[in-house]
N, C-alpha and C positions, 0 to 999 in steps of 0.2 A: 504495499500500499503506499503510495506516495502523497504527501502531504503538500500543500502550495508552496511553490518556490520562496525563497526570500524575497521580501516587497523591495522595489527599486532603491528605497532610501537606504536599506540595508544592505546592499550590494555594491561593490565596486570592482571597478575593470581594473586590468592589471597597470600598475605603475612602475614607473623606473625608479632608478636610484634610492635615497632612502625616506620618498613619500610614503605615508602612511595611508591607509584605508581607514575609513571611520571605523570606532567600535560600534558593528553593528548587534554583536551577539556578546552576552557573558560568556557561553560556554560553546565551543566547537566538538564535536567528539567525530574522530574519524572511524568509522566502522558502524554499522546497524546490523551486528548478530545480537545473540542473546544480551553480552555484556552492555554494548553501546546503548541499545532499546531500552533497557532497567533502567541505566543510568540517565538517559535522557528523561524518562518519566519521573525517577526520583527527584531532579532539578525541578521540572516544571511545578512538581509538589508547592514548592517554594518560590513561584512564580519567577525563575531564573530564564532569559531568554537562551533557548537552545537551538542549535543547527547539527542535525547529523548529517555527514557526508559520507557516503557510500558508493564503492568503486564499481559494483556491481550494476547494472540496468536493470534487473529483475531477482526479485527475491529466491533464494534458492530452490529448486524443484525437485530435486530426489528425494525419496521417502526415508532416507534412514531414521529408523527408533533410536531417542535419546531417553535415558532415565533422570527424572526428578528425585533426588534424596529428601530425606525428611528435612533437613535443615531449609533446603530450596521450597519445598512445599509449606513450610511455616512463613516464610518471606513472601509466599505469595497468596497466605491466607490472610498476611497483615495489610496488604494492598488492596485486598478485595479481588483477586484475580483467580483464586482457587477452583471455584465453582465450575468458571469457564474452562478451566483444563481439564478438570475432571470429566466433562461432558467428551473431550475428544480423546481421552489417552485412557490407560487400561492398569488397575492398580494390580502390583505383585506384592508377596512378601516382601519384607525388608530382612533378607536371609541369604545366602550364598553369593556373597560381595566379594569377600578377602580371595583373590586369586582364585576365584570359582570353586572354593571350597564347598561343596554340599552341605552345610550346615544351617538347619532352621533358625529364624530369628530368635533370639532370647526373649523370655516372656517379660512383659511390663517396662517395655520401653517409655522413657519419660517424654513422651509427644503424643498429641492428640492425633498426630497425622503420619504414624508408625508404619508407612508402607513404601514403597517404589512407584511411581508412576511412570509409566512407558507412554511416549507419545513420539509422533512424527516431527522430527525436525521443523519443517515447513511449517506444521502449525505454531509451536511455540514462538518459534521467530515472526509469526504473522500475529500473534496475539500480543506478544511484547511491541512490536512494530506499533500497531493499533492502539495500545493504551498510552503509549509515547506521544502519540499524535492527537488523540483524542485530549489529551491533559495540553494541548499546544505545543508540541515539538515539530520543527520543521526538518523534513527529511529530504535531503536530493540523493538522487540515485544517477549512476553514470558521473562520480565526480572525484577524482582520486587526488588524494594530497600528495603533492608533489616535494614541498619544503615548507619550512616555518622559521622565522625568527622572531624571538622575544626580546621585549625592554621590561622597563621597571612599568609600564601601564598596561601592558597587554600582548597578545602573540599575533602576529600578520602570518597568515595560511596562504599559500600558493598552491593553487591546484593545476592539473597536469596540463590544462588548457590555456594556462597563464593568469587566469584571473585571481584576484586577491582579495581575500576575507580578513577581518581582523574581529578578535574577541579578547576578554580578558583573561582566559584561559583554554587551552587545549588539552584534549584528554583520546591517548593513542589507545581505542577498542578495535585495533586493525590487523588483528592476528597474530600467528606466529612469526612471520615474515615482517611485520611492522616497520613501516616504513618513520612511523614518528618515533619509535625507539631507535632505529638506526641512526635518523638525524639528531637525535637527542643525543648519540654516542654513549649512551648508557651500556654496561658491559651484559654481556647476557650469556654466564660461564655454565659449563654444565659438560654432558655427554652427548657426543652423535649418536644418531641412530644405529645400531647394530643389526637389528633384526626387522625386515620390513614384512608386512602383512597385507595380504589382500582381501578386500572386503566388498560385498557388494548384495543385492537381492536379484533372484534371478527366476526363471519358472525351470523346473525340475522333471524329468520324464520319467524318471526310475518308480517303481512303487515305496509309497512310503515305508511300508515293513523292512523293505532292503535296505533303505537309508537308515533307519533307526539303529540296525544292527549294526551295520559298518560304522556308524558314527558312535554307537557304545563300544566298539571294540576298540577303535584306533584311539578316542579320548582319554582311554585308561593312561596312556602314554605321551600322546602329543595335545597339550594344552591349547595351540593355535590352530586347532582345525572344528571347525562346526558348522553342521547344516543343520538350521532351526526353522520348522515350518511356520509361515504366516498366513497360511491358508489358501484354499484354491490353485494349489499346486506352485506357490511362490514360497521360496526360503530364503534365508539371512544365508550368506555364505563365507566362510572364514577360514582362510589358508594362509601358510607361509609363501611368501613370496621368492624362498629361495630359488635359482636359476631364471627369474625373471629379471633380465640383466638391468636394461636402463630405466634407472629410478625418475629420469627428466620427463618420461613420456606417460601418459595414462594409462591403466593398464587395459586388455583388451580380453572380449569373452574366451578367446583362445588361451591366454593367459591361465583364467581361471582352470581350462579344460587339462591343461597341461600339468598344473599343481596337483589337481583332483586325482588323474591319474597316477602322477607318482608317487601319492601318499596313498590312495584307497584302490588301487589298481582298474579305475574306473571314474567317470567324468560325470555320471549319473544321470546322462541325457540334457545337462544344462542349457537354457537356451532364454531367448528373448530377455535381456536384462533389463531392470528398472534403471540400477544405476551401479556404477562400478569405481571403487576407488583404493586407494594405497595408504597405507600410513607406517609410520615408524614407532620407533622408542627411545627418539630423542629426549633429552630432560635438560631441561635449561630453567634457569630461573635471573630474572633481572637483579641487578646489584641495587638499584634504587628504584621506587615508584613515583618519586617526585625530583624534577630538576626544575626550581621556579614555578612558572607558571604552566607547565606542561608537567602530564603524568599520565600513567599506564596502568591499564586494568585487563582483563580477561588474559586471552592466550597473548596479548603483545607483553605480559608482564611473566608469563609461566608457560610453560610446554612439557608433557610428560607422556607416557603411554596413557592410553584408554583403559587401562587394569581397574575395572570398582566402578568404571563411569563418573569420575570425578569432575572432569573437564570443564562442560558447561555449567555444573554446578559452581565450582569454585568460582568462576567471572561474574556470574551474577552475583553471588554473594560480595564480592569487591565490589561490584556497583551501589548495592544498598550500603555497604561500611562508606562509600566515598561520597555517594550523593547529598546527604544533610551536611556533611562537613564543610563541601565545597559551597555548596548553598549559603551556609552561614557565612562562610567567609566572604562572599559577594557581596550578601546585604549588610556587611560590617557588622554583624552579631557575634562572630566567633572569637573565643579566645586566641590568642597568637600562634599557640601552639597546635590547637585543634587539626588544623589540614596536616600536620607530620604524624599524627596519630595514626592516620590511613597507613602509612609505610610500617610503622611502628607494630600495627595489629595484624595486617593483612599478609606481611613478608614472611613471617614464622610459620604462618598458617599455610600460605604455599609450601615454603620448605619441607612442612611436615607430610605434606602430601607427594611431592617428589621423593621423598623417604619410602613411605608406604607402597608408591607405584613402582619403585624400585626392587623392594622387597618380592613384591608380587610378580613382579618379572622375572626375577631370578626363581621363583617357584614354578614358572610354568616351562622353564628348560626342561628337556629330556635327559639331561646328564643325570647320572647315578648319585651325586652329591646334594645337589637341589630336590632329586624325588626323594630322598630319604629326609632330606627337611621337612618336603611337603607333607609326609606319612605322618612325619614327627606333631607336626601343627594340627594336621587332622585329628589326632588323637588328643591333641591340648586343649583343640575346641569343643569338645564334649564337656569340658569342664564352662560355666554357665560366665564367670566373670572374664575369661579368656575371650568368648565368642562375643558378649558384650562390650568389652573393650574395641575388638577390631569393627565392630558394626557401629559404635558410636563414632571411631576414628573417621570410615568410609562416609559415614550420612553427616558428618560436621555437627555434630550434636555435643560432642565432647569439649567444643573450644572453650576457653576462658582467656578473655583479655586481661591484660595485667594492668588494674585499677589501684592497684596498692593493697596494702594491709586491709584484712575485711573477711566476713565468713565468705564460706566457699561459695556460695551464690554471687558474690560480686565478682563482676565481668563476665557472668554466663548469661546465657538467653533464657528468658523467661517463657516456658510452656505455656500453651494456649489453656486460661481456668476459665470458670464460670465467673462472672461477676455479675451485679445486678443488673437486669434490661439486656443479658446477653452473655457475648464470651470477649475474652480481653483482646483478640485480635481485631475484630471489628472495630475498637477504638484507636487502633494502629493506621487506619486507613489512609488518613491524611499526612502521615509521614512527621507527625508532632513527636515532641517527648510527652509522657506521660507519667503523673505521681498516682500511684495506686494507694489508699489510705485507710486502713483500716481504723486508724484513732479518730477521724474524723475533727480532728484538732489541727490539722497542719494546711498550707495554703503555699500556691505557687507563686502568689502576690504579684511583682512586678516581672515576673515571667509569664504571665498567663500568655502573652500574647503567642508564646510559641511551644508552651508546654501545658497539657490539658490536665486536670485535676479529677480523679475519681474517687469520693469518700464511699467506701464500700466495708463495713464492719464484719460481713460475712463471706468475703474474700477468702479462696482457699491459698492462703500466705503462711509459711513459716516465717513470718517477719511481721513488726507493726505496721511498715511501709517500705515502699519499693519506688526508686524512681529509674525511669525506664528512658533508653535513649531511641531517637528513632527504628533504629535496627532491631530493637527488643531487647538489648542487652541490659543488663542491671547496673546501672552508675552508682546507685548509695541505696543502704538498708539504714533503717532506724527509725527515731520517732522523735528528733530535734529539731526544733525549726532553724536554729542558727548554723547550725549543721548540714542542715538541707540547701540554705541559702547558698553556703560555701560552695556546695557540690553544684547546684544549681548555676552558679557562676561560672565555674570549671568548665562544663560541658554547654552551657547554651549563652555564655558570654553575660556581659554587663547586662542588669537591670535596665526596663524601660523607665524614662524619667515620669 
């Protein structure tokens, strides 16, 4: 979906020398994938003028199924998007994620949304883009960022056709080969891809029973081999790309046939592909998420193997963490150091995801050593605490940001609970802070223009009061008004006069 382009007074033709285009936008976002679209929507909740530039002329069309994990589902519920996603997705149990070790989800996961939602990638991208444009974000397709220059007042962005636009901030959500990151000169250390994999969806001619038997036999030792039925004779096919030499060219159906025959002794009569792709297991993390007025999010900031299905989720969660902070900074309401917490909070989370995907990738190896470790871990996961720890890690509900000394809940996300007149997450639809007050004696006072107050003595809290950030993380716990005011200033800036 494409919103109207920038109005003439907000656009600028290419200029030479050091001339600057007018400051037409508060934020320009490079890339309209899930991270870029979610960030645009988060900024628009705070009336930030946003332009999203997407180099592709049309949205992605191939029907890859992606999975939304528990924390992402919670964020969608916080913004009123979950019902629309549930209508178009398919729920699955929240188990068997870690290295595809088939263990059920532990009982009593601490979430009202303890499941995986499988949903076609084009659907979630369209819904998030529509959400952003409905809130007033502008999206321009067929516009590639070629370069930029930043100064004390803003960023001048040059497009591939020579047009220049100017905004106060630029955020690179433009993928693993991010132009923004490269032009920014931020290091992207890590490991290059060692093992490439072919993945696609196609029709299969062989009988389902024959396929199931062969897959069961091979998958005992080869974790990178899969034929998963999608109905009506269509299968998701995953095979190692060894022997398919040219990494620069997109894979062909014949490449899949060749690999299927090499591994299974048959190509199962595959034909009529819906889409074909190739991915590697490169693992890299940007050294910094912010340089001045330019920031990075999503795959522009981190890449890793798809094991565990964490990539899209990690990027969407970046966007929700960054959006309210950048908006507060633009509107002059942020404490000086607030925007820096984007890097200090999200960089360690990505580092942890990279480590767990490295571990999972090793467990997919067919070598004797990794296979022995896999068998041992499979036994250990029968212990509830081990299984729970791994599921909470994959689904991002174990995250605790460092907000200083305090109870264990401090810095953790707040689960969706019953409150008077409904559910907690419905109170966060507008992206504001929230004081949930069981004492009925506290107030948000001069911060009421950016923090809501709900007095509810019946709320299911293990604390008298909690202060929630717009991303649902607990910023303060207590019952003292003076202490609350200190933390309101810390997270939401100076009080209004």
